[in-house]
KELUM-416984 format. One record per residue (C-alpha): x negated, z, y; residue number from 1. Coordinates in steps of 0.05 Angstrom, whole numbers. Each point is the difference from the previous one (the first is absolute). Example, Ala and Ser with C-alpha at 12.3 -4.5 7.8 and 13.67 -1.06 7.14 Angstrom:
2
REC       px       pz       py     n
REC     -246      156      -90     1
REC      -27      -13       69     2
END
This chain:
148
REC       px       pz       py     n
REC    -1550     1133      760     1
REC      -13      -74       14     2
REC      -45      -14       59     3
REC      -19      -66       32     4
REC      -68        7      -32     5
REC       28        8      -70     6
REC       45      -60       10     7
REC      -59      -42       23     8
REC      -43       22      -58     9
REC       55      -17      -49    10
REC        5      -70       29    11
REC      -75       -9        0    12
REC       -4       23      -73    13
REC       51      -53      -19    14
REC      -49      -55       20    15
REC      -40      -31      -55    16
REC      -74        9        5    17
REC      -45      -41      -46    18
REC      -73      -18       -5    19
REC        6      -66       39    20
REC       41       24       59    21
REC        2       68       34    22
REC       65       11       37    23
REC       -8       32       68    24
REC       71        0       28    25
REC       46      -46      -40    26
REC       -7      -53      -53    27
REC        9      -55       53    28
REC      -61       25       38    29
REC      -44        8      -61    30
REC      -73      -13       15    31
REC      -65        6      -38    32
REC      -56       15       48    33
REC      -69       30       -9    34
REC       25       65       32    35
REC       55       11      -51    36
REC      -27      -35      -62    37
REC      -12       51      -55    38
REC       36       56       36    39
REC       37       53      -39    40
REC       77       -3        4    41
REC        1       68       35    42
REC      -44      -27       56    43
REC       44      -62        6    44
REC       62       44        6    45
REC      -33       42       54    46
REC      -21      -62       38    47
REC       70      -28       -4    48
REC       29       65       26    49
REC      -50        4       57    50
REC       15      -72       18    51
REC       74       16        6    52
REC      -14       62       42    53
REC      -45      -42       45    54
REC       53      -54        5    55
REC       52       52       21    56
REC      -48       33       50    57
REC      -17      -68       30    58
REC       73      -17        7    59
REC       12       66       36    60
REC      -60       -7       46    61
REC       42      -28       56    62
REC       39       42       51    63
REC       58      -50       -1    64
REC        3        1      -76    65
REC        1       76        1    66
REC       57       -3       50    67
REC       37      -49      -45    68
REC       -9       48      -59    69
REC       26       57       42    70
REC       62      -40       19    71
REC       12      -22      -72    72
REC       -6       73      -22    73
REC       63       12       42    74
REC       41      -58      -29    75
REC       -5      -71      -27    76
REC       -1      -51       57    77
REC       -3      -74       14    78
REC      -62      -34       29    79
REC       37      -13       65    80
REC       20       73        9    81
REC      -70       24      -17    82
REC      -30      -50       49    83
REC       45       27       56    84
REC      -15       72      -16    85
REC      -75      -11       -4    86
REC       -2      -45       61    87
REC      -35      -61      -32    88
REC       22      -70      -19    89
REC       39      -14      -64    90
REC      -58      -44      -23    91
REC      -51       56        8    92
REC       47       51      -31    93
REC        8      -47      -60    94
REC      -75       -5       -7    95
REC       -8       75        1    96
REC       56        9      -51    97
REC      -31      -53      -45    98
REC      -65       41       -2    99
REC       39       64      -15   100
REC       38      -36      -55   101
REC      -64      -28      -30   102
REC      -25       72       -4   103
REC       65       19      -34   104
REC       19       49       55   105
REC       66      -35       17   106
REC       51      -40      -39   107
REC       51      -51       22   108
REC       70      -19      -17   109
REC       43      -57       25   110
REC       66       17       33   111
REC       33      -65       18   112
REC      -46      -37       47   113
REC      -42       62       15   114
REC      -60       28      -36   115
REC        3       76        1   116
REC      -63       40       -7   117
REC       -3       70      -30   118
REC      -53       49      -23   119
REC      -23      -17      -71   120
REC       -6       72      -26   121
REC       26       69       18   122
REC      -74       22        2   123
REC      -15      -42       61   124
REC       39       42       51   125
REC      -35       63      -28   126
REC      -67      -35        7   127
REC       17      -23       70   128
REC       18       71       22   129
REC      -64       28      -31   130
REC      -43      -54       33   131
REC       34       10       68   132
REC       -7       76       -5   133
REC      -74       -7      -17   134
REC      -10      -47       60   135
REC       36       48       46   136
REC      -42       59      -25   137
REC      -64      -39       11   138
REC       23      -22       69   139
REC       15       72       18   140
REC      -69       22      -25   141
REC      -33      -56       41   142
REC       39       20       62   143
REC      -23       73       -9   144
REC      -73      -21       -7   145
REC        4      -44       62   146
REC       34       54       42   147
REC      -45       57      -25   148
END
């Protein structure tokens, strides 16, 4: 069964690693620094994977972005509709969606004059439900400790 991790690892493995340049995320961001010079390819792959996980976590570290993800799990929507449903400006909504897109959590498609946003992978709704359930469980535990 294909998982998001296996897809990421396949993509990372496709990148060319040579002695003069150690790829951390993509060929366009290739950098040779003292930290990664002389590293083994396996370490470079792990670093690239952890960088992507951190990028995704950072993109999701905003309550409004989490709300946008939840709304997009329901159906693809335009920026204007998302802005109304979340209760923020179109400009701010666009900025949040740009961060989610950079983390590869959402995709876009043009429909006439509108840009429609949608979840980038069927794994994202499952992850969102798991994350939300975990947060609810921890909140419940915290409430019990505070009341007891």
